[in-house]
N, C-alpha and C positions, 0 to 999 in steps of 0.2 A: 516814486513807488513802482512805476512800470519798468524802470531800468533794473530794479532789484529782482523783479519777477523774471525778466528775460535772462539775467545772469544765473539765476537759480536753475532755470530749465537747461542751460548749457553745462553747468557744473555738476548737476545731480547725477547724470549717468556715469561720469568719471568717478565720483565718490562711491557709487555702488560697486563699480568694477574693482576699485582698489580694495574695498572691504572683502569681496569674494576671493581675490587672489591671496589676500592675507590669510584667510581661513584655510585655503587649500595648502599653502606652504606650511602652516603650523601642523596640519594633519600629517603631511609627509614626513616631517622631522620626527613626530611622535611614533610613527610606524617604524622608521628606520632604526631608531634607538631603543624601541620597545620599553620605554619608560615615559613618565609624565614630563612634559616639557618644563624645564626649570624657568623660574622667573628671570626674565632678561629685560634690559632697558627697552623702553617703548620705541626707541629709534629703530630696533630690529624688526618691529611689526610693520612690514610694508609689503607692497605687491611684488617686490623682487627678493633677491637673496638677502640674508642677514647683513651683508655688507653694502648693500645698495642704498646710499643715503639720498641720492637724487629722487628716488621714488617716494621716500618718506617726506621730503620737503614738499612734493606735489600734494601729498595727502593732507599735510597740515594746511596748505594753502586753500584747498577745497573746503575743509571743515571750517576754517577761520572765516572764509568769505561767506559761507552759509550763515554763520552766527551773526556776522555783521549785518547781513541783509535782513535777517529776521528781526534784529533789534531795531534797525532803522524803520522797518515796516510798522512795528509796534509803536515806536515813537511818533511817527506821522499820524497813525490812527488815533492815539490818545490826544495829541495836540489838536487834531481836527474836531474831535468830539467836544473838547473844552471850548473851542472857538464857537461851535454851534450852540452849546449850552449858554455861553455868555450872550450871544446874539438873541437867544430866546428870552433870557432874563431882561435884557434891555427892551425887547419888544413888549413884554408884559408890563414893565414899569412905565412905558410910554402910553399905554392904553387909556388911563383916566383922562388924558388930555384930548381924547377924541371929541370932535364937535358933534353933539347929538342934540336934537330938539328937546327943549325943556318940557317936563311932564309934571303934573301935580303930584305931590307926595301924599299918599293916603295913609300909610302906616309907618311909624318910626322903626319898628323892628325889621321891616323889609328893606330899609334904605341901605344898610350895609351889605345885605345879600345881593342887591341889584348892582352895586358898584364893584363888587369883587368879580373879576373876570374868571371864567371857567371854560373848559372845553365844552362844546355843545353835546353833553351827555344827557340821556333821559333822566328826569327827576320825578319821583312819585308826587303826585298832586299838582304838578306844574301844567301850564297850558300847552297845548300842542303848538308846534312851530308855525303851523298855518294860521292859527288864530292869534298869535302873539302880535303885539303892536310893532310895526316895522320901525327900524332905526336907520337913519341915513348917516353916511360918512363922507369925508372930503374926497376929491378926485385923487389926491396923492395917495391916500390910504387904499383907494380902490385899485390903483395901479400896482401898489406894492403887495397887496394881499387880495388877489382876485378870487381866491377860493375860500376866503374866510366868510363864515355865515354867523350872523349875530345870534347868540344864544337866546332861547325863550326866557322871558322874565319869570323868576321863581316867586310865587306868592310868599308873604311873610309867614314864618312858622307859627303854629298855634301856641299861645302862652301855656307854660306848664302849670297845671292846676294843683299839683301835689308833688311832694318829694318822692324820689325813688327809694329812699331809705329812711327809716325812723328808728332811732335807738330804742325808744319805748313805743310800741304799737298797741293801742287799746281798741278792741273790736266791740262796738256798741256805744251808744251815746246817752246812756241813762245815768242814774244816780251812782251806781257802782263805778263806772268809768270815771266820772268826774271826781269822786272821792279818791280813787287811785291816782289820778293825775295830780291832784293837790298834795297827796302824800309823797309821791315821787319827787315833786318839786321842792317839798319841804326838806327832804333828805339829800337831794341832789339839785342844788339851786340852778345849775347850768343845764339841766336835763332838757332834751327836746322830745316832746310827747305829741304823738299824733293820734287823735280819736277819729275813728271811722264809724259813721252811723248811716243807716238807710233812711232815717227820718230827715225831713227838711229843716228841723229845728235844732238849735243849740241845746246842750244838756239842760234839763229842767226836772223839777220834782213832780211826781204823779199824784200824791194824795189830794191836793186841792182840786183836781179834776172831778172828783166825786164828792167833795166837801164844800169848802168855802166859796168856790167860784159860783156855785148855784144859788148862794144866798146874797149875792151882791145886788145892790140896787142900781148899779151903773149899767146902762144898756150897752155900753161900748166894751164891756169886760171880755166879750168874745174876741175882740180885736187886740186889746191891750194886754189881756191875760194878767192884769193886775187886780188884786182883790183886797178886801179888808178882812183881816183875821178876826177871830172872836174878840180879841182885845181892842179892836178898832184901828190898829195900825195897818198901813197899806204896804204891800210888797208885790213883787213879780214872781211868777212860777219859775223863772229862769234863775239858775244859780249865780250867773255872772252876766253882765252886759256884753255885747259884741266886742267892745274895746278891750276887754280882758284878754281876748284870744289873739294869737298870732295867725296871720293868714298862712294857709298851707304852702303858698309859693315862697314865703320868706322864712319858713321854719329852719331850713339849713343855713340861712344867712345871718339870722339874728345873733348878736354877740353872746347874750346870756341865756340862750335857749327860750323856751316858752311852750305853751299848749296850743295846738292847732286842731281845728275840727273840720273834717271832710264830710260834708252833709250830702245826703242823697246818693250814697255809694254803699253797695252791699258786698261783703266778702263772701265769695262762693267756694273758695278752695284754699286749703292750707298745705304748704309743703314744709313739714316740720324739720326735715333733714336739711333742706336748703334755706331754712329760716326766711320764708317769704310767703306772701298771700296773694291771691288773685281776686280781683274785683269782677263785678258783673260785666264790665266792659273790656275784660281781658287784660286790664292793666295789672302789673305786678309791683308790689312794694316789699322790700326786704326789711328785716327787723333784727334787733339783738335780743330783745325780750318782749313777750307778747302776753296781753291779758284778754281773755274771752269773757265778756260781760254782755252777752246777747239777750239776756232777759228771757221773756217767754212770749207765746202767742195765745191769745184768748181762745179757749175751747168753744166749740159750737155743738149743738145737738145734731145727731145724724138725721133725725126726722126733718130738721130745718134744711140741712144740706140737700136732702133728696126732694124737697118740696117744690123746687123749680125757681126760675129766675125772678118771678114776681114776688115770691116770699123773701128771697135773698135780698132784693132791693129794699125791702122793708124791715130788714134786720140789722141791728147794730151790735158789733162785738166791741165792747168798750175797753180802750187801753191807752190811746194816744191823744194828743191835742186835737188832731183832726176829728177824732171820734167825739170829743166833747163839743166841738163846734157843730158837727152834724146833728148830734142829739139835741143840742140847744135849739137849732132851727126846727127840728121835728116837733119839739115840745110846743113851739109857737104856731106851727102850721097845721097840726093834726088835733083830733079830738080825743084820741085814746092811745095809750101806751101801756104795753104789758111787759113786765120785767120777770124773766124766768131765772130763778136763783134766789136763795135765801141766806147767802153768806154775807161777808163784809161788804163787798162791792154792791151786790143786789140790794141790801138793806139800806145802805147809804144813798144810793140813787133813788130808791123808793121814797125815802124821807125828803130828799131834795126836790124831786118832782111833785110829791104830794104837797109840800109847802107852796110850790108855785101854782098848783091847781086851785088854791084858795082864791087867787085873783083872776082865774080864767075858767073856761068850761072844760078844761083838760081832765080826762078820766085816767087815773093811774091804778093799775092792777099789778099785784105781785103774787107769783105762784111758785111753790117749791115742794119737794117730796117730803120734807121733814114736818114735824108737828108744830114747829114754831120757828121764828127767825133765829138764824145762827144756831140751829139745833145741833150742829156737829161740834160746836165749841162750848156753848153755855149749858149749864145744868137745865133740866127741863123746866123747873119753876122760873128761872131767870129768862129762859127763852120765851116762855109764855108771856111774861111781863113785857119783854121787848116787842113781841108781836102786838100787844095792846098799845104800846107806844107808837108803833108804826101806823096802826089803824087811826090813832088820834090825829095823825098828820094828814089824813084825808086819803089814805091808800086802802083799796079793797084787797085784802089779803086772802089768798086761797091756799090752805095748807093741805098736806098729803096729796099733792097734785102730781101725777106722773103723766107726762105728755106722750100721747100715742101717735098722733099724726098732726100735720100742719098743712094747710092748703090755702089757696086764694080764691075767694068766691064773692061775686057781686061787689067788688071794690073793697072787700074786707079780708083780713087775715083770720082764718078760722083755726082755732086750736082745740083739738079733741083730746080729752083726758081718758085714761084707762077706765075710770069709773063711770064713763058716759057723759060727763059734763062737757059742755062746749062753751068756749070763750071767743068772742069776736072782737077784734081790735084793729087799729090802723097801723101799729108799729110794734116790733118786738125788740127788746134788749136782752140778749143772752149773756147772763153773768154766771156762768157755770164752771169757773175755774180757769187755770192757766196751764198751758203745756210748755215746758221748758224748751227753748230753742237750741237744738243740738244738731243742726244740719251739718256743722263742720266736723262732727265726730268721725265720720267715715273717712274723709280725706286726710284728717290729721291723725287718725289711728288712736283716738282717745276713747276711753271706756265710758259707757253710759250705764248708770245704775239701774238695775232691773226692777227694784222695789220703789224707789222714790223718784226716778227720772233724774235728768240733769247729768252733767259731766262729773264723773267720780274723781275727787281730789283727796289729798291727804290733809292732815291737820294744819298744814301751812298753806293750804289752798293751791297747791301745785299739782298739775295734771301730769306733767313730764318735764324734762329739762327745758328751761327757758319759756315755759307756758304755765300760766296761772288762770284760775277761773274764780269769778266773784259774782255775787248777786243771786237772782232767781235761778240761774242756770247751774249753780254749784251745788253738788251733793257732797257735803263735807263731813269730816269726822269730828264730832263734838266730844271732847275729852271727858265731859261729864255725863252727857245724855246719849252718846252713841252717834251713829250716822244719821244725818238729817238733811233736809232741804227746806229752806225758808223763803217765803215770798212776801217780804215786807220791807218798807222803806228803811227802817233802822238797820236791818240786816244788810241791805245794799250799801249803806254808809259804812258800817263797821267792816264788812268783808272787803269792800273796795279799798278802804284805808289800809287794812292789813296786807292785802295783796300788793299794794303799791310799796309798802315798807319791805316786804319780802323780795320784791323785784329789785330793790336796791341793796339787798344783802342782809336784811334783818334776821331772817330765819326764825320768825316767831310763830308759835302755834295759835290756832283759833280757840281762845278760851272764853271770850266775851259772850255773854248771853244777851242776844239782841231782843229788843222789845218791839211790840207793834200796838197800834191804837186804832180805835174806830169811834166816830162821833155820829150820833143820831141827831144832828142839829146842834145848836149852841148850848143846849141844856143837859144833854145826857151823853156821856162818853166813858170809855173804859180803856185801860192799858193792860197789856198782857205780856208775859214772858215765859219762856220754857215750853213744855208740851201741854197745851190746853186742848183736851179731847174730852167730849162729853161722855165717852164710854168709860172714862176713868172715875174712880170714887172721888167725891169732892166734899169739902167742908167749907161752908160759907159763914162769915161773921159780918153782920150788918149793923148800921147805926142810922140815926136820923140825919138827913142831909140838911145843910144850911145853904145860904145864898152863895157862899164861896166854893161850894162843891159842884162846879159845873166846868165844862171845857172852856167857856168864856172867861171865867175867873182864873182858871189855871194859866191861860195864855197871857192874861193881864199881869199875873205875878212873874211869869218866866220871861216875858217880853218877846216870845216867839210863837208862831202858830204851828210850827213843826216841832212837836214836843220832844221828839227824840234828840233834837239838837241840844237841848238842855239836859235831858235825862242821861245821855251817854257820857256826859262830862263829869257826872257826879260819882262819888264813891260812898261806900257804907262800911267803913272799917270798924266802926263801933256804934251801931244804931242804939238810940236811946228811946226807951218807952215813955209814953206820956205820963206825966205826973198827975193828970186829972183823974179823979176817981172814976172807975169804969162802971158804967151801968150794965145791967144784965145783958149778955150777948144775945143776938137774935140769930138763931140757926135755922134758916130755911123755913120760917114760920109765918112771916107776914107777907102781904101782897105789895106793900110799899117798900121797895128796896132802894132807899135813898142813896146810901153809899156803903161800901163794904169791901171785904177781901175774900176771894174764893181760892182755896187751895186745892190743887189737883195732886192726887197721891198715886204712887206706884210702889208696891211692896213697903207701904207705910212711910215712904220717903217723899217729900214734896218735890215734884218735878215740874210743876207749872203753877203760876199765880196770876189771877186777874184782879186788878184794882178797879173797882166799880165806882166811878165818880170820886176816886181818890187819886190825887195827882202829886207829882214831885216826890214820890216815894219809891221810884223804881230801883235806885241803888240798894235799898233795903231788901227788896224782893230778889234782886240779883245775887246778893250775898247769901240769902237763905238757900237758894238752889245750888250755889257753888259749894256750900258747906256739905250738902247731901246727908244731913243727919235726920234721924227719926225724932219726932216730937210727940211727947205723951199728951200734951194739951195745946192744941192749935189756938185756943183762945188767948193763951199767954203770948204766942207768936204774933197774933193780930195786934197786940198792944204796941208792937214796934212801929206800926203804921199810923199811930195816933188818930185812929178813926173816930174816937170819942171826944176829940177836942172840938170846942165850939168855934 
């Protein structure tokens, strides 16, 4: 290599001199002949005259020697690099044979990382070189590699807790999400579905939290969350056991797909253009199709929020499993509980706690601004009857109560009403409604309905491309009753099921009229469908109740305590009226409303129906609303429900 360089230094000046003389000679010829130099053989382009071939030979010699020298230099360089590369590969291959002291293996995932040799580069999360455990080598290796420093041991990587991508991503772990997951898997058996919930529990049903769980005689019901239905059969509040689900770590690996639940994680941001979400720990998960089923957050009274920490600690906003467990403990440790709210949840909890107070010194108080229990739903006469029923369960009911202020004094929570009345209690349960959870609307660019709240979706429950909404958080377009938002179990089941079908390409509109029900213990219950608003005109048809006209008897007949599971499967293509002679109908005249049907009218058309202690007739009510016809005599329509059968 050095010989080539010396040769180039000697020949280069001669080559440059020849090129200069050649250019000068060409210019002279051009000027003498006053025309462009014709193309001539390359042998004439030399440092001498056109006939001087000796100089041309010298020029060829110089150029050829230069090319040969450059090629030889490149060849030696490439060959040397190849030899050094092979030496490096041999060195790396021989490293596992180094003699190092044996160390205990603590984690299997870190074994491979410890054996793989790397250059000593900094690694995030690794120990500093000074604190790493020293490794000894043989004397031969020390002499061969005096400058080699043993790299610091890299700790085993943290196991991945969830996949980075989910074809079907369901936000929320409630009834709607589970119904959607089941629907997706039914239409796409190999689907991989990931449910993300901020609760620590697997998907479960909420109705038993305010109903059957409170009437259980098993003291361990708080831990097992298993209860006896009104029909005596036992079941769990969880839809499926843990073995039903795939672990999030294995979701991408399982051959036939599955449903995985990521608990204790909250989605805080949605990138709808990038099809990905961000969790509260800044983790990102991408998706192909996404369902938002975030449900809602229990509302609180502003006077309670402003009352201070002592009052807040003694207030329960009832919604989740942990709320049930907390209130159960409170009911056993305190002497007085006040429930604020006269709707479904407040009345159910009042009856449940009132029944428990019969075996203890617990005082149960219920207060609300209406004139009677469920005054916003039931006609006034039926609301008054319900209030009397709640009182018979041992509950002190305070009607037309508007809370003015709440404070904590002398170890008691003091509630001041606007009319001057004061109620002292140990604990408050605020059951004043639900606020749809729409925190993701801003980042996702989704529209929130200004009238009903919730994410505004079309009849197919779609908010925008690849995003659907179901359950309490969906403000959907009902093709029969207009835009609505419903907060009931059956709606969560039906809307979740439909959203799952549409996520797999069904493109079906929401036409199903969901139902809801409420039980005031095992003896009194009702089911409702459509728009049930006490401000609408109503017509009620009642009959004498029998032993089979109770929620307990209804569940014994259907075999399930969640009545919507049987009601939504039925149809009413051709309802048949009872052949039993009809006794004279009772229209809002008696105080004993054993069983009956209440019709809610708008422009003389039935838009809502309540079945009072009448069960397994919901398909008939659904068909009446779907038809949307005017009825001259609702007594004849009531015959379709067979309420006069014994």
